C-alpha positions as CSV (number, residue, x, y, z in Angstrom):
1,X,57.9,-60.6,23.0
2,X,55.0,-60.8,20.7
3,X,52.9,-57.7,20.1
4,X,49.3,-58.3,19.8
5,X,47.0,-55.9,18.0
6,X,43.7,-57.6,19.1
7,X,41.9,-55.7,21.7
8,X,41.6,-57.4,25.1
9,X,38.2,-56.9,26.9
10,X,37.8,-57.1,30.6
11,X,36.0,-60.3,31.7
12,X,32.1,-60.0,31.8
13,X,30.9,-58.5,34.9
14,X,34.1,-56.5,35.5
15,X,32.2,-53.1,35.6
16,X,29.3,-54.4,37.3
17,X,26.0,-55.6,35.8
18,X,25.3,-54.3,32.3
19,X,22.8,-51.5,32.3
20,X,20.5,-50.9,29.3
21,X,20.1,-47.2,28.6
22,X,16.5,-45.9,28.9
23,X,15.1,-42.3,28.7
24,X,17.2,-39.1,28.2
25,X,19.7,-37.6,30.5
26,X,19.1,-34.3,32.3
27,X,21.6,-32.6,30.1
28,X,19.8,-33.8,26.8
29,X,16.4,-32.6,28.3
30,X,17.8,-29.2,29.2
31,X,19.4,-28.7,25.7
32,X,16.0,-29.6,24.1
33,X,14.0,-27.3,26.3
34,X,16.6,-24.5,25.3
35,X,16.0,-25.2,21.7
36,X,12.2,-25.2,21.8
37,X,12.1,-22.0,24.1
38,X,14.2,-20.2,21.7
39,X,12.0,-21.1,18.7
40,X,8.9,-20.2,20.6
41,X,10.3,-16.6,21.4
42,X,11.1,-16.3,17.8
43,X,7.6,-17.2,16.7
44,X,6.0,-14.9,19.1
45,X,8.0,-12.1,17.9
46,X,7.0,-12.9,14.4
47,X,3.4,-13.1,15.5
48,X,3.2,-9.5,16.7
49,X,4.9,-8.4,13.6
50,X,2.3,-10.2,11.5
51,X,-0.6,-8.9,13.4
52,X,0.7,-5.2,13.1
53,X,1.1,-5.7,9.3
54,X,-2.2,-7.1,9.0
55,X,-3.9,-4.3,10.8
56,X,-2.1,-1.7,8.7
57,X,-3.1,-3.6,5.4
58,X,-6.7,-3.7,6.5
59,X,-6.6,0.0,7.3
60,X,-5.2,0.7,4.0
61,X,-7.8,-1.1,2.2
62,X,-10.5,0.7,4.2
63,X,-8.9,4.0,3.4
64,X,-8.7,3.3,-0.4
65,X,-12.4,2.4,-0.3
66,X,-13.3,5.6,1.6
67,X,-11.4,7.8,-0.9
68,X,-13.2,6.1,-3.7
69,X,-16.5,7.0,-2.0
70,X,-15.4,10.6,-1.5
71,X,-14.3,11.2,-5.1
72,X,-17.6,9.6,-6.2
73,X,-19.5,11.9,-4.1
74,X,-17.5,14.9,-5.4
75,X,-18.2,14.0,-9.0
76,X,-21.9,14.3,-8.3
77,X,-21.6,18.0,-7.3
78,X,-21.8,20.8,-9.7
79,X,-18.5,22.1,-11.1
80,X,-19.1,25.5,-9.7
81,X,-19.5,24.1,-6.1
82,X,-16.1,22.6,-6.2
83,X,-14.3,25.8,-6.6
84,X,-12.1,26.3,-3.4
85,X,-14.0,23.5,-1.7
86,X,-12.9,22.6,1.8
87,X,-14.7,20.2,4.1
88,X,-13.9,17.4,6.8
89,X,-15.6,14.0,6.6
90,X,-15.5,11.4,9.4
91,X,-15.6,7.6,9.1
92,X,-15.9,4.6,11.4
93,X,-13.2,1.9,11.7
94,X,-15.2,-0.3,9.2
95,X,-15.5,2.6,6.8
96,X,-19.0,3.8,7.3
97,X,-19.5,7.6,7.5
98,X,-20.6,9.5,10.5
99,X,-21.6,13.2,10.9
100,X,-19.2,14.1,13.7
101,X,-15.8,13.2,15.1
102,X,-17.6,11.3,17.9
103,X,-17.1,7.7,17.3
104,X,-15.0,8.4,14.2
105,X,-11.6,6.5,13.6
106,X,-10.7,8.2,10.3
107,X,-10.9,11.8,9.2
108,X,-10.7,13.0,5.8
109,X,-9.8,16.7,4.9
110,X,-11.3,17.4,1.4
111,X,-9.6,20.4,-0.4
112,X,-9.9,21.6,-4.0
113,X,-7.9,24.2,-5.9
114,X,-7.9,25.5,-9.4
115,X,-5.8,23.2,-11.7
116,X,-2.7,24.6,-13.3
117,X,-2.3,24.0,-17.1
118,X,-0.1,21.0,-17.8
119,X,0.8,20.6,-21.6
120,X,2.4,17.3,-20.8
121,X,-0.7,15.5,-19.4
122,X,-2.8,17.1,-22.3
123,X,-4.5,19.6,-19.8
124,X,-4.3,23.0,-21.5
125,X,-7.5,24.4,-20.6
126,X,-7.1,24.7,-16.7
127,X,-10.3,26.7,-16.3
128,X,-12.3,23.5,-16.7
129,X,-10.5,21.2,-14.2
130,X,-10.1,21.2,-10.5
131,X,-7.5,19.4,-8.3
132,X,-9.0,17.5,-5.4
133,X,-6.9,16.4,-2.4
134,X,-8.0,14.1,0.2
135,X,-5.9,13.9,3.3
136,X,-6.9,10.8,5.5
137,X,-5.5,10.6,9.0
138,X,-6.2,8.1,11.7
139,X,-7.0,7.5,14.6
140,X,-8.9,10.8,15.1
141,X,-7.4,12.9,17.8
142,X,-4.1,10.9,18.2
143,X,-0.8,12.7,19.0
144,X,0.9,10.7,16.2
145,X,-1.4,9.4,13.5
146,X,-1.1,7.6,10.2
147,X,-1.6,9.6,7.0
148,X,-2.6,8.9,3.5
149,X,-3.1,11.5,0.7
150,X,-5.0,11.0,-2.5
151,X,-5.2,13.4,-5.4
152,X,-7.2,13.4,-8.6
153,X,-8.5,16.0,-11.2
154,X,-12.1,16.5,-11.7
155,X,-13.0,18.2,-15.1
156,X,-16.1,19.9,-16.4
157,X,-17.6,18.3,-19.4
């Protein structure tokens, strides 16, 4: 008996008429929809994180500008009026100052204290310097609020 290694094919039409494959099967469509939905859910999660980070960044910029404004205003005061100074200042969301807490988004607690001598920083005559602390918190009246603290030293010339 001879062993033949050539494949034998059934005669044409044995399995019925040849079908040409058109379109996708239901399994392929289901897998593609699963992949697309997984990617969309992941992107939506990143979107909310990005929006939160963007809002926090914008608030940080506004707070820094307000701190610069408050420090500039304090520098225009006389040195004697800065001794043991304590005040609250209110700001809108965009950074404009308002006179009361109504309509305010940010509150700034301004406090001054006599500065201690610090030979390392070169400040040896503390009687001519005042430490200013700005404590910003927002939103006004919230149970848990954001907080940012700025400090500087104002000196008498």
